[in-house]
ROVOVEX-807926 format. One record per residue: y, x, z of N, C-alpha, C in turn; residue in one letter. Coordinates in steps of 0.001 Angstrom, whole numbers. Example, Ala and Ser with C-alpha at 12.3 -4.5 7.8 and 13.67 -1.06 7.14 Angstrom:
2
R      nc2      nc1      nc3     cac2     cac1     cac3      cc2      cc1      cc3  residu
R    -5690    13190     7800    -4500    12300     7800    -3300    13200     7800       A
R    -2250    12850     7080    -1060    13670     7140       30    12900     7870       S
This chain:
286
R      nc2      nc1      nc3     cac2     cac1     cac3      cc2      cc1      cc3  residu
R    10306    -8027   -23294     9428    -6854   -23387     9795    -5864   -22280       X
R     8765    -5411   -21554     8976    -4472   -20451     8306    -3134   -20770       X
R     8906    -2079   -20221     8343     -742   -20405     7956     -175   -19044       X
R     6684      201   -18913     6188      794   -17678     5287     1978   -17980       X
R     4546     2413   -16981     3645     3541   -17193     2384     3347   -16365       X
R     1351     4069   -16733       54     3990   -16065      -39     4991   -14923       X
R     -830     4635   -13913    -1072     5579   -12817    -1810     6824   -13292       X
R    -2289     6815   -14536    -2861     8016   -15134    -1883     9185   -15068       X
R     -583     8884   -15014      447     9926   -14957      274    10844   -13758       X
R     -356    10342   -12690     -473    11129   -11464    -1902    11546   -11151       X
R    -2813    11371   -12074    -4197    11807   -11834    -4284    13306   -11563       X
R    -3634    14090   -12430    -3725    15545   -12295    -3039    16040   -11024       X
R    -1950    15378   -10622    -1188    15819    -9457    -1792    15347    -8142       X
R    -2755    14442    -8201    -3358    13923    -6969    -4877    14107    -6993       X
R    -5569    13280    -7748    -7029    13242    -7702    -7671    14561    -8108       X
R    -7127    15211    -9139    -7761    16415    -9650    -7255    17692    -8979       X
R    -6322    17555    -8046    -5867    18709    -7277    -6537    18789    -5914       X
R    -7043    17668    -5447    -7669    17673    -4137    -9069    18262    -4225       X
R    -9519    18828    -3146   -10879    19358    -3110   -11870    18198    -3083       X
R   -13113    18430    -3493   -14114    17357    -3447   -14231    16773    -2040       X
R   -14156    15457    -1960   -14190    14798     -658   -15628    14627     -178       X
R   -15811    14687     1129   -17161    14613     1688   -17417    13326     2459       X
R   -16394    12434     2513   -16588    11121     3126   -15961    10062     2230       X
R   -16465     8841     2328   -15903     7746     1544   -14466     7460     1974       X
R   -14176     7614     3260   -12824     7373     3749   -11839     8362     3130       X
R   -12218     9628     3088   -11340    10635     2498   -11128    10374     1013       X
R   -12178     9937      341   -12052     9607    -1078   -11084     8449    -1279       X
R   -11221     7428     -453   -10338     6271     -557    -8899     6653     -222       X
R    -8698     7497      790    -7345     7952     1124    -6707     8686      -54       X
R    -7523     9442     -791    -7009    10107    -1984    -6571     9112    -3037       X
R    -7314     8029    -3172    -6947     6976    -4114    -5641     6301    -3694       X
R    -5501     6048    -2395    -4263     5436    -1908    -3061     6345    -2148       X
R    -3252     7639    -1977    -2173     8596    -2250    -1788     8561    -3723       X
R    -2784     8436    -4587    -2557     8310    -6039    -1703     7078    -6335       X
R    -2062     5955    -5755    -1302     4726    -5971      106     4860    -5403       X
R      214     5435    -4194     1524     5575    -3545     2475     6420    -4393       X
R     1996     7532    -4894     2862     8394    -5711     3284     7687    -7002       X
R     2373     6898    -7568     2710     6136    -8773     3816     5127    -8490       X
R     3679     4380    -7414     4670     3366    -7065     6006     3999    -6698       X
R     5973     5090    -5955     7215     5772    -5575     7953     6269    -6809       X
R     7229     6874    -7725     7852     7397    -8947     8414     6253    -9780       X
R     7669     5156    -9870     8138     4016   -10649     9421     3425   -10106       X
R     9487     3271    -8786    10697     2713    -8187    11866     3680    -8281       X
R    11627     4940    -7966    12703     5932    -7981    13332     6052    -9362       X
R    12491     5971   -10378    12978     6149   -11752    13211     4830   -12480       X
R    13214     3738   -11722    13623     2421   -12220    12807     1959   -13436       X
R    11488     2176   -13357    10622     1570   -14367    10485       80   -14081       X
R    10168     -674   -15112    10101    -2125   -14957     8782    -2576   -14318       X
R     7744    -1764   -14429     6465    -2054   -13780     5587     -823   -13897       X
R     4471     -839   -13187     3446      192   -13357     2100     -503   -13581       X
R     1205      190   -14271     -159     -299   -14443    -1075      573   -13598       X
R    -1680      -17   -12586    -2545      709   -11658    -3999      615   -12095       X
R    -4663     1765   -12168    -6095     1801   -12463    -6846     1555   -11158       X
R    -7664      531   -11133    -8403      164    -9914    -9852      593   -10061       X
R   -10127     1812    -9666   -11493     2320    -9705   -12088     2331    -8298       X
R   -13393     2409    -8238   -14082     2573    -6963   -13613     3880    -6300       X
R   -13380     3887    -4990   -13771     2896    -3989   -12720     1835    -3683       X
R   -11644     1748    -4484   -10612      742    -4219   -11222     -654    -4193       X
R   -12122     -927    -5127   -12678    -2272    -5279   -13997    -2466    -4540       X
R   -14380    -1527    -3698   -15720    -1561    -3109   -15920    -2636    -2046       X
R   -14876    -2939    -1289   -15043    -3897     -197   -13704    -4524      160       X
R   -13770    -5556     1010   -12576    -6321     1368   -11555    -5471     2124       X
R   -12015    -4575     2981   -11080    -3737     3736   -10278    -2821     2810       X
R   -10956    -2198     1858   -10249    -1326      910    -9241    -2110       77       X
R    -9640    -3291     -357    -8729    -4116    -1150    -7535    -4562     -313       X
R    -7772    -4874      965    -6674    -5285     1831    -5672    -4153     2034       X
R    -6160    -2941     2261    -5257    -1797     2404    -4497    -1528     1117       X
R    -5172    -1676       -2    -4519    -1471    -1296    -3429    -2511    -1508       X
R    -3733    -3757    -1179    -2732    -4824    -1311    -1518    -4547     -429       X
R    -1751    -4139      807     -630    -3854     1709      248    -2733     1153       X
R     -378    -1713      577      388     -616       -7     1209    -1107    -1194       X
R      591    -1859    -2088     1300    -2383    -3267     2499    -3219    -2832       X
R     2292    -4067    -1827     3343    -5007    -1440     4395    -4373     -529       X
R     4205    -3109     -179     5264    -2391      542     6318    -1860     -430       X
R     6064    -1995    -1727     7018    -1607    -2768     7500    -2855    -3499       X
R     8629    -2736    -4159     9197    -3866    -4894     8786    -3881    -6361       X
R     8391    -2744    -6897     8107    -2660    -8327     6885    -3524    -8684       X
R     6960    -4313    -9761     5817    -5128   -10187     4653    -4242   -10647       X
R     3448    -4775   -10519     2264    -4032   -10938     1408    -4869   -11884       X
R      813    -4201   -12861     -301    -4716   -13647    -1532    -3901   -13268       X
R    -2690    -4352   -13697    -3923    -3651   -13352    -4724    -3273   -14586       X
R    -5386    -2121   -14485    -6461    -1763   -15404    -7733    -1819   -14577       X
R    -8641    -2719   -14936    -9874    -2893   -14182   -10763    -1657   -14311       X
R   -11749    -1491   -13426   -12632     -320   -13496   -13260     -154   -14878       X
R   -13376     1103   -15313   -13963     1351   -16637   -14859     2587   -16693       X
R   -14767     3480   -15720   -15505     4742   -15820   -17005     4508   -15904       X
R   -17537     3685   -15003   -18972     3373   -15020   -19232     1912   -15361       X
R   -18260     1255   -15952   -18366     -178   -16221   -18805     -423   -17663       X
R   -19724    -1347   -17845   -20180    -1675   -19199   -20783    -3076   -19200       X
R   -19983    -4071   -19568   -20435    -5461   -19506   -21409    -5816   -20631       X
R   -21681    -4888   -21564   -22694    -5147   -22595   -23846    -4138   -22502       X
R   -23992    -3505   -21346   -25094    -2560   -21173   -26440    -3256   -21393       X
R   -27436    -2509   -21896   -28752    -3111   -22142   -29489    -3429   -20846       X
R   -29047    -2856   -19726   -29662    -3118   -18429   -28955    -4281   -17739       X
R   -29695    -5348   -17427   -29086    -6497   -16766   -28422    -6145   -15439       X
R   -29047    -5373   -14534   -28345    -5039   -13280   -27020    -4333   -13510       X
R   -26936    -3474   -14521   -25678    -2790   -14802   -24654    -3743   -15418       X
R   -25110    -4639   -16296   -24195    -5655   -16842   -23655    -6536   -15717       X
R   -24564    -6995   -14867   -24177    -7880   -13776   -23179    -7196   -12842       X
R   -23447    -5945   -12474   -22531    -5213   -11607   -21169    -4998   -12252       X
R   -21164    -4754   -13555   -19905    -4544   -14270   -19075    -5826   -14302       X
R   -19721    -6945   -14555   -19006    -8227   -14546   -18464    -8509   -13146       X
R   -19267    -8228   -12126   -18810    -8464   -10751   -17596    -7603   -10410       X
R   -17525    -6393   -10952   -16328    -5572   -10742   -15095    -6276   -11303       X
R   -15215    -6844   -12492   -14088    -7571   -13082   -13753    -8812   -12258       X
R   -14777    -9517   -11796   -14536   -10694   -10964   -13785   -10310    -9685       X
R   -14118    -9164    -9108   -13434    -8688    -7905   -11953    -8460    -8171       X
R   -11627    -7869    -9323   -10226    -7621    -9667    -9481    -8939    -9878       X
R   -10130    -9917   -10514    -9485   -11223   -10705    -9209   -11883    -9358       X
R   -10178   -11812    -8449    -9970   -12369    -7108    -8834   -11641    -6400       X
R    -8782   -10323    -6543    -7742    -9523    -5900    -6360    -9932    -6404       X
R    -6239   -10171    -7695    -4951   -10572    -8269    -4441   -11868    -7641       X
R    -5360   -12738    -7276    -4979   -14019    -6670    -4421   -13860    -5258       X
R    -4662   -12715    -4627    -4213   -12512    -3245    -2817   -11909    -3163       X
R    -2263   -11469    -4271     -964   -10807    -4258      185   -11817    -4224       X
R     1256   -11457    -3555     2428   -12332    -3524     3055   -12452    -4906       X
R     3027   -11349    -5662     3546   -11369    -7031     2419   -10977    -7971       X
R     2014   -11903    -8813      844   -11702    -9655     1135   -10723   -10789       X
R      139    -9961   -11220      316    -9099   -12390      484    -9940   -13648       X
R     1210    -9414   -14613     1340   -10129   -15888      123    -9903   -16772       X
R     -597    -8787   -16537    -1815    -8547   -17316    -2813    -7741   -16497       X
R    -4081    -7966   -16814    -5174    -7141   -16315    -5958    -6683   -17539       X
R    -5987    -5383   -17772    -6725    -4843   -18905    -8173    -4590   -18506       X
R    -9094    -5036   -19365   -10525    -4834   -19140   -11144    -4259   -20413       X
R   -12230    -3523   -20253   -12932    -2962   -21406   -14058    -3894   -21839       X
R   -14266    -4038   -23136   -15297    -4946   -23637   -16706    -4369   -23641       X
R   -16842    -3092   -23328   -18163    -2484   -23280   -18414    -1516   -24420       X
R   -19547     -827   -24352   -19856      196   -25344   -21366      385   -25440       X
R   -21784      950   -26571   -23186     1313   -26785   -23209     2736   -27333       X
R   -23979     3612   -26714   -24078     4970   -27218   -24734     4972   -28598       X
R   -24304     5884   -29441   -24736     5883   -30840   -26250     5970   -30993       X
R   -26922     6757   -30154   -28363     6920   -30319   -29140     5669   -29916       X
R   -28444     4716   -29254   -29092     3463   -28860   -28774     2300   -29798       X
R   -27916     2548   -30788   -27490     1456   -31664   -28667      816   -32402       X
R   -29623     1622   -32854   -30760     1094   -33595   -31582      112   -32745       X
R   -31570      337   -31439   -32374     -509   -30547   -31557    -1680   -30001       X
R   -30372    -1400   -29484   -29616    -2417   -28756   -28366    -2913   -29490       X
R   -28036    -2296   -30629   -26806    -2675   -31314   -26739    -4136   -31698       X
R   -27872    -4731   -32000   -27884    -6110   -32462   -27606    -7150   -31399       X
R   -27701    -6764   -30124   -27479    -7745   -29054   -26135    -7541   -28357       X
R   -25308    -6649   -28866   -23994    -6406   -28256   -23195    -7701   -28133       X
R   -23130    -8438   -29222   -22339    -9667   -29229   -22882   -10722   -28289       X
R   -24194   -10786   -28142   -24811   -11747   -27220   -24400   -11438   -25790       X
R   -24508   -10170   -25411   -24138    -9789   -24048   -22644    -9996   -23798       X
R   -21827    -9727   -24811   -20383    -9920   -24688   -20066   -11399   -24459       X
R   -20693   -12255   -25226   -20488   -13694   -25063   -20898   -14151   -23667       X
R   -22038   -13686   -23195   -22498   -14055   -21852   -21483   -13630   -20790       X
R   -20953   -12409   -20936   -19997   -11898   -19955   -18710   -12721   -19957       X
R   -18198   -13036   -21136   -16936   -13786   -21204   -17090   -15218   -20715       X
R   -18221   -15826   -21000   -18448   -17184   -20493   -18488   -17186   -18968       X
R   -19057   -16152   -18400   -19095   -16057   -16933   -17707   -15791   -16373       X
R   -16962   -14865   -16975   -15617   -14570   -16490   -14691   -15771   -16637       X
R   -14902   -16566   -17678   -14042   -17728   -17917   -14164   -18779   -16816       X
R   -15241   -18723   -16052   -15429   -19660   -14945   -14591   -19296   -13725       X
R   -14085   -18059   -13708   -13268   -17590   -12586   -11846   -18151   -12679       X
R   -11176   -18119   -11554    -9754   -18455   -11514    -8948   -17170   -11438       X
R    -7792   -17175   -12067    -6844   -16077   -11911    -5438   -16650   -12033       X
R    -4419   -15917   -11613    -3057   -16466   -11629    -2654   -16945   -13026       X
R    -1945   -18040   -13057    -1576   -18654   -14327     -766   -17716   -15207       X
R       68   -16879   -14586      935   -15991   -15365      255   -14677   -15739       X
R    -1017   -14509   -15392    -1750   -13280   -15669    -2612   -13433   -16918       X
R    -2461   -12506   -17849    -3301   -12472   -19056    -4427   -11466   -18849       X
R    -5655   -11890   -19136    -6803   -10988   -19093    -6983   -10423   -20498       X
R    -6775    -9120   -20630    -6651    -8497   -21954    -7789    -7517   -22211       X
R    -8617    -7824   -23198    -9652    -6886   -23605    -9030    -5827   -24517       X
R    -9356    -4575   -24218    -8740    -3444   -24908    -9552    -3039   -26138       X
R    -8875    -2889   -27266    -9539    -2346   -28453    -9909     -896   -28170       X
R   -11138     -517   -28559   -11694      773   -28162   -11810     1738   -29345       X
R   -12067     3023   -29081   -12246     4001   -30168   -13616     3866   -30818       X
R   -13847     4602   -31895   -15091     4488   -32658   -16311     4826   -31819       X
R   -16170     5740   -30866   -17310     6180   -30062   -17908     5057   -29217       X
R   -17166     3979   -29030   -17678     2856   -28240   -18716     2037   -29008       X
R   -18655     2131   -30358   -19540     1325   -31215   -19414     -167   -30932       X
R   -18231     -576   -30510   -18020    -1988   -30201   -16529    -2261   -30048       X
R   -16092    -3412   -30554   -14737    -3910   -30343   -13694    -2870   -30742       X
R   -13864    -2304   -31949   -12923    -1268   -32371   -12294    -1516   -33743       X
R   -13048    -2080   -34674   -12503    -2357   -35997   -11852    -3741   -36013       X
R   -10774    -3867   -36788    -9986    -5097   -36780   -10835    -6313   -37149       X
R   -11627    -6218   -38206   -12441    -7371   -38619   -13387    -7809   -37504       X
R   -13969    -6856   -36798   -14883    -7186   -35709   -14140    -7889   -34579       X
R   -12969    -7360   -34210   -12198    -7960   -33119   -11774    -9380   -33491       X
R   -11331    -9575   -34725   -10957   -10919   -35180   -12138   -11870   -35050       X
R   -13333   -11397   -35428   -14523   -12235   -35324   -14784   -12695   -33899       X
R   -14621   -11800   -32944   -14829   -12182   -31545   -13730   -13110   -31042       X
R   -12485   -12792   -31360   -11380   -13590   -30816   -11333   -14991   -31417       X
R   -11999   -15213   -32527   -12058   -16552   -33128   -13092   -17453   -32460       X
R   -13911   -16879   -31586   -14954   -17663   -30936   -14373   -18519   -29809       X
R   -15005   -19647   -29567   -14534   -20563   -28534   -14524   -19895   -27163       X
R   -15509   -19044   -26900   -15600   -18424   -25575   -14485   -17413   -25315       X
R   -13711   -17046   -26359   -12624   -16079   -26168   -11282   -16767   -25879       X
R   -11227   -18074   -25871    -9951   -18796   -25857    -9088   -18516   -24629       X
R    -9689   -18115   -23520    -8908   -17869   -22302    -8434   -16420   -22187       X
R    -8745   -15592   -23199    -8510   -14161   -23077    -7509   -13659   -24122       X
R    -6969   -12481   -23852    -5986   -11853   -24743    -6408   -10425   -25059       X
R    -5462    -9618   -25562    -5779    -8269   -26024    -4805    -7233   -25475       X
R    -5329    -6030   -25259    -4519    -4832   -25066    -4718    -3937   -26279       X
R    -3627    -3582   -26938    -3669    -2678   -28090    -3431    -1259   -27584       X
R    -4371     -370   -27823    -4223     1040   -27480    -3905     1807   -28765       X
R    -2756     2499   -28787    -2306     3118   -30037    -3241     4238   -30502       X
R    -3782     5012   -29563    -4701     6078   -29945    -6005     5501   -30492       X
R    -6563     4502   -29799    -7819     3902   -30246    -7676     3296   -31633       X
R    -6572     2583   -31853    -6390     1932   -33156    -6198     2960   -34257       X
R    -5451     4015   -33968    -5264     5072   -34981    -6593     5735   -35327       X
R    -7435     5995   -34337    -8744     6590   -34587    -9557     5727   -35538       X
R    -9503     4415   -35336   -10371     3496   -36079    -9787     3036   -37418       X
R    -8472     2913   -37488    -7874     2264   -38664    -6752     3063   -39320       X
R    -6433     4268   -38829    -5297     5045   -39318    -3995     4269   -39112       X
R    -2884     4798   -39590    -1596     4140   -39386    -1513     2812   -40127       X
R    -2207     2689   -41237    -2169     1443   -42002    -2683      263   -41189       X
R    -3474      538   -40161    -4062     -540   -39387    -3094    -1254   -38466       X
R    -1966     -645   -38142    -1079    -1248   -37160     -439    -2534   -37677       X
R       70    -2514   -38893      666    -3730   -39442     -391    -4831   -39559       X
R    -1585    -4459   -40008    -2667    -5429   -40145    -3070    -5997   -38791       X
R    -3159    -5136   -37792    -3535    -5585   -36443    -2521    -6605   -35924       X
R    -1238    -6279   -36032     -212    -7204   -35563     -236    -8510   -36354       X
R     -450    -8403   -37660     -454    -9598   -38505    -1595   -10530   -38132       X
R    -2772    -9982   -37870    -3956   -10802   -37633    -4213   -11105   -36158       X
R    -3749   -10216   -35275    -4086   -10352   -33859    -2870   -10334   -32923       X
R    -1689   -10160   -33489     -493    -9995   -32670     -241   -11128   -31698       X
R     -650   -12336   -32053     -426   -13487   -31173    -1233   -13395   -29879       X
R    -2258   -12529   -29865    -3101   -12368   -28685    -2741   -11134   -27855       X
R    -1921   -10252   -28393    -1602    -8995   -27711     -537    -9248   -26647       X
R     -893    -8992   -25398       38    -9152   -24286      354    -7821   -23610       X
R     -358    -6762   -24017     -201    -5464   -23376     -491    -4381   -24407       X
R      262    -3281   -24349       35    -2160   -25244      -18     -857   -24452       X
R    -1006      -22   -24758    -1075     1331   -24204     -516     2283   -25244       X
R      537     2991   -24892     1206     3901   -25812      797     5327   -25485       X
R       60     5932   -26408     -468     7281   -26199     -712     7911   -27558       X
R     -517     9217   -27659     -641     9925   -28931    -2033    10543   -29047       X
R    -2287    11172   -30196    -3563    11835   -30427    -3406    12840   -31564       X
R    -4332    13796   -31611    -4342    14801   -32666    -5667    14843   -33407       X
R    -6659    14111   -32921    -7999    14210   -33476    -8677    12854   -33495       X
R    -9559    12645   -34457   -10347    11417   -34521   -11609    11520   -33666       X
R   -11878    12683   -33139   -13150    12919   -32449   -13165    12435   -31003       X
R   -12002    12375   -30349   -11967    11907   -28971   -10583    11362   -28651       X
R   -10369    11049   -27394    -9129    10388   -26977    -8565    11116   -25755       X
R    -7921    12278   -25956    -7490    13116   -24831    -6177    12690   -24171       X
R    -5611    11561   -24594    -4373    11031   -24013    -3232    12043   -24115       X
R    -2904    12372   -25348    -1796    13272   -25663     -473    12535   -25432       X
R      527    13182   -24821     1826    12524   -24634     2433    12061   -25961       X
R     3097    10944   -25909     3733    10380   -27108     4698    11398   -27706       X
R     4583    11599   -29017     5432    12559   -29716     4847    13945   -29823       X
R     3706    14198   -29156     3067    15509   -29192     1826    15524   -30073       X
R     1546    14427   -30742      394    14335   -31629      823    13984   -33034       X
R      -14    13257   -33749      261    12947   -35153      456    11463   -35409       X
R      369    10636   -34388      568     9193   -34570     2044     8914   -34835       X
R     2309     8047   -35792     3671     7732   -36219     4223     6586   -35366       X
R     4944     6918   -34310     5464     5881   -33426     6683     5170   -34011       X
R     7287     5738   -35028     8337     4999   -35740     7725     3801   -36457       X
R     6529     3971   -37022     5836     2864   -37663     5416     1815   -36634       X
R     4960     2275   -35471     4573     1330   -34423     5793      540   -33948       X
R     6923     1224   -33773     8157      532   -33382     8572     -475   -34442       X
R     8382     -116   -35712     8711    -1053   -36793     7859    -2317   -36687       X
R     6563    -2149   -36409     5668    -3298   -36270     6046    -4144   -35060       X
R     6408    -3497   -33959     6818    -4226   -32766     8019    -5112   -33070       X
R     8960    -4575   -33814    10161    -5347   -34169     9836    -6418   -35208       X
R     9061    -6052   -36215     8743    -6987   -37297     8021    -8224   -36777       X
R     7068    -8011   -35903     6255    -9132   -35408     6745    -9671   -34064       X
R     7939    -9197   -33638     8604    -9724   -32442     7685    -9691   -31210       X
R     7029    -8566   -31044     6177    -8395   -29870     7024    -8426   -28608       X
R     6609    -9212   -27612     7405    -9329   -26391     6560    -9142   -25134       X
R     5410    -8481   -25260     4567    -8203   -24100     4963    -6914   -23421       X
R     4046    -6368   -22658     4309    -5134   -21913     3937    -3901   -22723       X
R     4675    -2815   -22478     4408    -1508   -23067     4104     -532   -21935       X
R     2940      105   -21997     2501     1017   -20941     2398     2432   -21502       X
R     3168     3356   -20951     3012     4772   -21285     1743     5247   -20590       X
R      735     5621   -21387     -583     5901   -20808    -1003     7343   -21076       X
R     -308     8261   -20425     -717     9660   -20481     -247    10360   -19222       X
R     -740    11551   -18999     -471    12267   -17772      869    12975   -17767       X
R     1319    13351   -16558     2514    14160   -16394     3766    13343   -16161       X
R     4300    13312   -14927     5526    12549   -14653     6700    12921   -15553       X
R     6908    14209   -15785     8030    14613   -16634     7810    14162   -18069       X
R     6556    14209   -18521     6240    13743   -19878     6468    12239   -20001       X
R     6169    11499   -18930     6396    10055   -18934     7888     9745   -19093       X
R     8734    10484   -18403    10176    10270   -18529    10664    10596   -19933       X
R    10147    11675   -20523    10530    12012   -21901    10069    10932   -22871       X
R     8877    10410   -22644     8365     9358   -23524     9219     8101   -23413       X
R     9612     7747   -22205    10472     6565   -22057    11760     6718   -22849       X
R    12368     7884   -22756    13623     8118   -23494    13390     8010   -24998       X
R    12288     8600   -25465    11973     8563   -26891    11702     7127   -27355       X
R    10922     6390   -26590    10589     5006   -26979    11820     4123   -26979       X
R    12676     4298   -26002    13896     3500   -25961    14766     3758   -27185       X
R    14757     5008   -27677    15544     5320   -28880    14945     4661   -30115       X
R    13621     4504   -30139    12975     3867   -31281    13110     2353   -31263       X
R    13165     1781   -30078    13103      323   -29955    14468     -343   -29795       X
R    15507      460   -29706    16840     -134   -29497    17303     -886   -30743       X
């Protein structure tokens, strides 16, 4: 089991501090600075890996991906990836948007194959439907999901890399309740895929009682965990671990009980908060 952190830790110190960019090159340079600061912090503070969020324009073209690869490989720290999610929706009711979203994931899988050291996991989102559209499009969510996974399954990716669909909060109206996730993962088309457990999302949907059940029913598929706190069921503000109401002692108990040996990702902002969370988690998991 490895403990790392997400590049989300440096969003506020990089992306949200810079002025609005007026060229694509300047925007991409800002993204590279975000990645660089994440990798530097990870190496300096001896984290076991980092999870890099690959959003546009990083994935827009071969040149951007090549520069990103060169930057990653100038550091020694291992990396995992979180595929694009801000405008991505592989179950959108619009075919062009579904197709573009799947192609974004395919681009990340291809990118992983070009690295000298492959990521152990790539986290992807299963999609979402806005609540006011559920009456119209809710019934075809599973059809679109199946189509997307069958297409992704045709791709190649490194043997040691797990493609992990992330359990989502209630607002996604998809892939959030344990029974629903079990139903999808039991399908033949899911056999090549795994799961990312997000502690905030699961708490929103199932309360603390859901963690033992999730591990019992789905633990064999979980290869990655996002560790983040929360104070409200209404949204997911990525509260630092220990600053909300989620019981991480219970989560640590489940990790030990079910012998989880995948990756643990601290997924909240603030470098100093990330260091405090690492210390706290190590005390719970020792």
